[in-house]
C-alpha positions in Angstrom: 76.2 101.4 47.7 73.1 101.3 45.5 70.9 104.4 45.5 67.2 105.0 44.8 65.1 108.1 44.7 61.7 107.5 46.3 58.9 109.9 45.4 56.4 110.0 48.3 52.8 111.1 48.3 51.6 111.8 51.8 48.5 113.0 53.6 48.8 116.8 53.6 48.3 117.3 57.3 51.0 114.7 58.1 53.9 115.7 55.7 56.3 116.8 58.5 55.6 113.8 60.7 56.0 111.4 57.7 59.3 113.1 56.8 60.6 112.7 60.4 59.6 109.0 60.5 61.0 108.2 57.1 64.4 109.8 57.7 64.8 107.5 60.8 64.5 104.3 58.7 67.9 102.6 58.3 68.8 102.9 54.6 67.2 106.3 54.1 69.9 108.9 53.7 67.9 112.1 53.2 64.3 113.3 52.9 63.4 116.5 51.1 60.1 118.3 51.4 59.2 119.5 47.9 56.8 121.6 45.9 55.4 120.0 42.8 53.7 116.7 42.1 55.1 114.9 45.1 55.2 115.8 48.8 58.5 114.3 49.8 61.6 112.8 48.0 63.7 110.3 49.9 67.2 109.1 49.0 67.7 105.4 49.9 71.1 103.8 49.9 71.6 100.1 50.4 74.4 97.5 49.9 72.3 95.1 47.8 69.2 95.5 45.6 67.4 93.0 47.8 67.8 95.4 50.7 65.4 97.9 49.1 62.5 95.5 49.9 63.1 95.9 53.6 63.7 99.7 53.5 60.9 100.7 51.1 58.3 98.0 51.0 58.5 96.8 54.6 59.2 100.1 56.4 58.7 103.3 54.3 55.4 102.2 52.7 54.0 101.4 56.2 54.6 104.8 57.7 51.3 106.3 58.8 50.4 109.1 56.4 52.2 107.6 53.3 49.6 107.3 50.6 51.8 106.2 47.7 55.4 105.9 46.6 57.3 105.6 43.3 60.9 104.2 43.4 63.6 105.0 40.9 66.8 102.9 41.2 69.9 104.8 40.1 72.2 103.1 37.5 75.0 105.6 38.1 75.6 108.6 40.3 77.1 111.8 39.0 78.5 114.5 41.2 80.6 117.6 40.4 83.7 115.8 41.7 83.0 112.9 39.4 82.7 115.2 36.4 85.9 117.0 37.2 87.9 113.7 37.6 86.6 112.5 34.3 87.7 115.6 32.4 91.0 115.6 34.2 92.0 112.1 33.0 95.4 112.2 31.2 96.0 115.8 32.2 99.0 115.0 34.4 
């Protein structure tokens, strides 16, 4: 799977409704309500890069209340289990 982090600017009065609609979009894994320079952060996961167009451009950007988005496609994903496995190589 290919992952992307989507930063979402939403109309203030509609943030909860936007989050609820965005998380229902196939290809959106999780939506976080955040403090800071963006209102919501969505994690998108798709099988092919081309699929981001359908998820983000065709669906997410058209949710009522979404003002702007910025998408960051992940090159590689790191998690605590990945780091442990990397350091454990050759330890057997």
